[in-house]
C-alpha positions in Angstrom: -45.4 -48.8 60.3 -42.4 -47.8 62.4 -39.7 -50.1 63.8 -39.2 -50.7 67.5 -35.7 -51.0 69.0 -35.4 -54.1 71.1 -33.0 -52.2 73.5 -35.7 -49.7 74.3 -38.2 -52.5 75.3 -35.6 -54.3 77.4 -34.7 -51.1 79.2 -38.4 -50.7 80.2 -38.8 -54.3 81.4 -35.8 -54.0 83.7 -38.0 -51.7 85.7 -40.8 -54.2 86.0 -39.5 -56.3 88.9 -40.5 -56.4 92.6 -37.3 -54.5 93.5 -37.4 -52.0 90.6 -41.1 -51.6 90.1 -42.1 -48.6 88.0 -45.9 -49.0 88.4 -48.0 -47.0 90.8 -51.5 -48.0 89.8 -53.4 -51.0 88.3 -57.0 -50.9 87.1 -59.1 -53.3 85.0 -62.3 -55.1 84.3 -63.6 -58.6 83.7 -65.7 -59.1 80.5 -68.1 -62.0 80.2 -68.8 -64.2 77.2 -71.4 -61.7 75.9 -69.1 -58.7 76.1 -70.6 -57.2 79.2 -68.5 -55.8 82.2 -68.7 -58.4 85.0 -66.7 -56.4 87.6 -64.0 -53.7 87.8 -61.0 -52.9 90.1 -58.7 -49.9 90.6 -55.9 -50.1 93.2 -52.6 -48.6 94.2 -50.0 -51.1 93.0 -48.0 -51.1 96.2 -51.0 -52.1 98.2 -51.1 -55.5 96.5 -49.4 -58.4 98.2 -46.0 -59.4 96.9 -47.5 -62.4 95.2 -50.2 -60.2 93.5 -47.6 -57.7 92.4 -45.5 -60.5 90.8 -48.5 -61.9 89.0 -49.4 -58.5 87.6 -45.8 -57.6 86.8 -45.6 -60.8 84.7 -48.7 -59.7 82.8 -47.5 -56.2 82.2 -44.0 -57.0 81.0 -45.3 -59.5 78.5 -46.2 -56.6 76.3 -42.8 -54.9 75.9 -40.9 -58.2 76.3 -42.7 -59.8 73.3 -41.2 -60.5 69.9 -40.3 -57.0 68.7 -41.7 -56.0 65.3 -43.6 -59.3 65.1 -45.9 -59.6 68.1 -45.3 -55.9 69.1 -45.5 -53.4 66.3 -45.4 -49.6 66.3 -48.0 -47.4 64.7 -48.3 -43.6 64.2 -51.3 -41.5 65.1 -51.6 -39.3 62.1 -52.7 -35.7 62.6 -56.2 -36.6 61.5 -56.2 -39.3 64.2 -55.4 -36.8 67.0 -58.5 -34.7 66.8 -61.2 -34.1 69.4 -62.9 -37.3 70.4 -60.2 -39.6 69.0 -58.8 -42.7 70.6 -55.5 -40.7 70.9 -57.1 -38.0 72.9 -58.8 -40.6 75.0 -55.5 -42.5 75.8 -53.8 -39.2 76.6 -56.6 -38.4 79.1 -56.2 -41.9 80.7 -52.4 -41.4 81.0 -52.7 -37.9 82.4 -55.2 -39.1 85.0 -52.8 -41.8 86.2 -55.7 -44.3 85.9 -57.6 -42.5 88.6 -60.6 -41.5 86.4 -63.0 -44.5 86.7 -65.5 -42.8 84.3 -62.9 -42.8 81.5 -61.9 -46.4 82.2 -65.6 -47.5 82.2 -66.0 -46.0 78.7 -63.0 -48.0 77.5 -64.2 -51.3 79.0 -67.7 -50.9 77.5 -66.3 -49.9 74.1 -63.8 -52.7 74.0 -66.3 -55.3 75.4 -68.8 -54.4 72.7 -66.3 -54.9 69.9 -63.8 -57.5 71.0 -64.9 -61.1 71.6 -63.2 -64.4 72.3 -64.4 -67.8 73.4 -65.0 -67.2 77.1 -64.4 -64.5 79.5 -61.4 -62.2 79.6 -59.8 -59.5 81.7 -58.6 -56.0 80.7 -55.6 -55.0 82.8 -54.3 -51.4 82.8 -51.0 -50.3 84.4 -49.7 -46.8 84.9 -46.0 -46.4 85.2 -43.3 -43.8 85.5 -39.6 -44.2 84.5 -36.9 -41.7 85.2 -34.8 -42.2 82.0 -31.2 -41.7 83.0 -28.7 -39.8 80.9 -26.2 -41.8 79.0 -22.5 -41.0 78.8 -20.6 -41.3 75.5 -19.5 -44.8 76.6 -23.2 -45.7 77.1 -22.8 -45.9 80.9 -25.6 -44.3 82.9 -24.9 -41.0 84.6 -27.8 -41.4 87.1 -29.3 -38.0 86.2 -32.8 -38.0 84.9 -33.1 -37.0 81.3 -36.9 -37.4 81.2 -39.7 -38.8 83.3 -41.5 -41.2 80.9 -45.1 -41.7 82.1 -46.9 -44.5 80.3 -49.8 -47.0 80.1 -49.6 -50.7 79.5 -52.9 -52.5 78.6 -53.1 -56.3 78.5 -56.1 -58.4 77.5 -56.0 -61.9 79.1 -58.4 -64.8 79.0 -59.5 -65.7 82.5 -60.6 -68.9 84.1 -62.1 -70.0 87.4 -62.1 -67.2 89.9 -60.8 -64.6 87.4 -57.4 -66.3 87.1 -55.6 -64.6 84.2 -53.7 -66.5 81.5 -51.1 -65.1 79.2 -52.0 -61.9 77.4 -53.4 -62.2 73.9 -53.7 -58.5 73.1 -52.4 -55.2 74.5 -50.5 -52.0 73.9 -47.9 -49.6 75.3 -48.8 -45.9 75.1 -47.0 -43.6 74.4 -44.4 -45.5 72.5 -40.9 -45.6 74.0 -38.7 -44.7 71.1 -34.9 -44.0 71.2 -35.1 -43.9 75.0 -37.9 -41.2 75.0 -41.7 -41.1 75.0 -43.4 -40.4 71.8 -47.1 -39.4 72.3 -47.8 -39.7 68.5 -47.0 -43.4 68.4 -48.3 -46.5 70.1 -46.9 -50.1 70.3 -49.6 -52.7 69.8 -49.2 -56.3 70.9 -50.9 -59.4 69.4 -49.9 -62.8 70.7 -50.2 -64.4 67.2 -48.3 -61.6 65.6 -50.9 -61.1 62.9 -52.0 -57.5 62.5 -55.2 -57.0 60.4 -55.2 -54.6 57.5 -56.8 -51.5 58.9 -57.0 -47.8 58.2 -56.6 -46.5 61.7 -55.0 -47.3 65.0 -58.5 -47.5 66.5 -59.4 -50.3 64.1 -56.3 -52.2 64.9 -56.8 -51.9 68.6 -60.4 -53.1 68.6 -60.3 -55.6 65.7 -60.9 -59.3 66.5 -59.3 -60.5 63.3 
């Protein structure tokens, strides 16, 4: 297990405000008590109302802003875990589609709903974002020139109540990992609210485990 730099996560969350929003799309699904999809959505983020944007920004930034290396931990996709049909390949396809491929998203919702259960209904919220990572001078001041465009996904799993009102995320991830101010497609940062990560042999097991 790799260590996450708190500074990297704070740099990302500073781009998750109404004035400095890095997200262009939000998609998700509501899963009922039996694990079945009860509805989906897929929208351009800027077409949400300001209130809706703020609610969803608060959900998204919970993942990188969580307790680093306790609630949010980094894992490596080993070479064997990056083969054809792997969860890594699936997440890469989701990222590259910019969340515009509903068929891919439906596969994730059904797979997750079939394996992850809590007491009650929950929502799966996906965010696609882009961050122009500025160059840093030797004195650590920004030079305002883009060093890299970091495109990423944030997924948050939230219990819902009433008319699909989300509560605080309990599970989630950031992919690719943002490491040393750069994207690393061979790593993923996985969030669990309780900070307990089960013993598992693969990233897929950790992502889908209910333990």
